[in-house]
C-alpha positions in Angstrom: -174.4 56.5 -20.7 -177.5 57.5 -18.7 -175.3 59.3 -16.1 -172.9 56.5 -15.2 -169.2 56.7 -15.6 -166.9 53.7 -15.2 -163.6 55.1 -13.8 -160.4 53.1 -13.9 -157.7 53.8 -11.3 -154.7 51.8 -12.5 -152.3 50.2 -10.1 -149.8 49.4 -12.7 -150.5 46.8 -15.4 -153.5 44.8 -14.2 -155.5 42.6 -16.6 -158.2 42.0 -14.0 -159.0 45.7 -13.6 -158.9 46.2 -17.4 -161.2 43.2 -18.1 -163.8 44.2 -15.4 -163.6 47.9 -16.6 -164.3 46.8 -20.2 -167.3 44.6 -19.2 -168.8 47.3 -17.0 -168.2 50.1 -19.6 -170.0 48.0 -22.3 -173.0 47.4 -19.9 -173.2 51.1 -18.9 -173.1 52.2 -22.6 -175.8 49.8 -23.5 -178.2 51.0 -20.8 -180.6 53.8 -21.7 -183.0 53.3 -18.8 -180.7 54.6 -16.0 -181.2 51.3 -14.1 -177.5 50.4 -14.5 -176.4 53.8 -13.1 -178.8 53.5 -10.1 -177.6 50.0 -9.3 -173.9 50.9 -9.8 -174.1 53.7 -7.2 -175.5 51.3 -4.6 -172.7 48.7 -5.1 -170.6 48.2 -2.0 -167.0 47.3 -2.7 -166.3 43.9 -4.3 -162.8 42.5 -4.7 -162.0 40.1 -7.5 -158.9 37.9 -7.2 -157.8 35.9 -10.2 -156.1 32.8 -8.9 -154.5 31.9 -12.2 -152.8 35.3 -12.8 -152.5 36.6 -9.3 -154.1 39.9 -10.2 -156.8 41.6 -8.2 -159.2 44.5 -8.6 -161.8 46.2 -6.5 -165.1 47.5 -7.9 -167.0 50.0 -5.8 -169.9 52.4 -6.3 -169.1 56.1 -6.3 -171.0 59.3 -7.0 -170.0 59.2 -10.7 -171.0 55.6 -11.1 -168.4 52.9 -10.6 -164.7 52.9 -9.8 -162.4 50.0 -10.7 -159.0 49.9 -9.0 -156.2 47.5 -9.6 -154.8 45.6 -6.6 -155.9 46.9 -3.2 -156.7 45.6 0.2 -159.8 43.4 0.9 -160.5 45.5 4.0 -163.9 47.0 3.7 -165.1 44.8 0.8 -168.5 43.3 1.2 -167.6 40.4 -1.1 -164.3 38.8 -2.1 -164.5 36.7 -5.3 -161.7 34.2 -5.9 -161.8 32.8 -9.4 -159.8 31.9 -12.5 -159.9 34.2 -15.5 -162.1 31.9 -17.5 -164.8 32.2 -14.8 -165.3 35.9 -15.4 -166.7 35.4 -18.9 -168.7 32.3 -17.8 -170.4 34.3 -15.0 -171.4 37.1 -17.4 -173.4 34.6 -19.4 -175.6 33.4 -16.6 -179.4 34.0 -16.8 -180.8 36.0 -13.9 -184.3 36.4 -12.5 -184.1 40.1 -11.7 -181.1 40.9 -9.5 -181.7 38.1 -6.9 -181.5 34.7 -8.4 -179.4 32.8 -10.9 -181.7 30.7 -13.1 -179.4 29.0 -15.5 -179.6 28.2 -18.3 -179.2 24.8 -16.6 -178.0 22.9 -19.7 -175.6 25.6 -20.8 -171.8 24.9 -20.4 -171.1 28.2 -18.6 -173.7 27.5 -15.9 -172.5 23.9 -15.4 -168.9 25.1 -15.2 -169.7 27.7 -12.6 -171.7 25.3 -10.4 -169.1 22.5 -10.7 -166.2 24.9 -9.9 -168.1 26.4 -6.9 -168.5 22.9 -5.6 -164.8 22.2 -6.1 -163.9 25.6 -4.5 -162.1 26.8 -7.6 -164.7 29.7 -7.6 -165.4 31.2 -4.2 -167.5 34.1 -3.2 -166.7 35.4 0.2 -169.5 37.2 1.9 -172.1 35.5 -0.2 -174.5 34.7 2.7 -174.0 37.9 4.7 -174.0 40.2 1.7 -176.0 38.2 -0.8 -177.8 41.2 -2.4 -174.5 43.0 -3.0 -173.0 39.9 -4.7 -176.0 39.6 -6.9 -175.9 43.3 -7.6 -172.3 42.9 -8.9 -173.3 39.9 -10.9 -176.2 41.8 -12.5 -173.9 44.7 -13.4 -171.4 42.5 -15.3 -174.1 40.2 -16.8 -174.4 40.5 -20.6 -177.6 38.5 -21.0 -180.2 41.3 -21.5 -181.4 43.6 -18.8 
């Protein structure tokens, strides 16, 4: 895993934490360059709240790599993402230009769903303007479309 552990601190049964842990573990195992590990350690805390299940998790960089905790307080989180469970998988499919820009694919259903639901406020990213680079860093870490 090129020096990056994905630690899961369970706060009881938490599907959000398990889902995010699984996605991050797959990405860490697929990375041979060490870029994932370096980016993971720089991630400031991000809280994910699933509005349809009521579950939350916090992902933060740590010396070992990343720590995913179930539940938790939003205090100290650079970004707070409120979404439905289905959005998590849609967001992992977006095409990125580096770590700083979502480029589509514009005609793909996941991209259109994400944009539409952001406009309808079903998908909200708190701290997006103030902590844009951290939000994009998190998106890059969970993204499954080639690194």
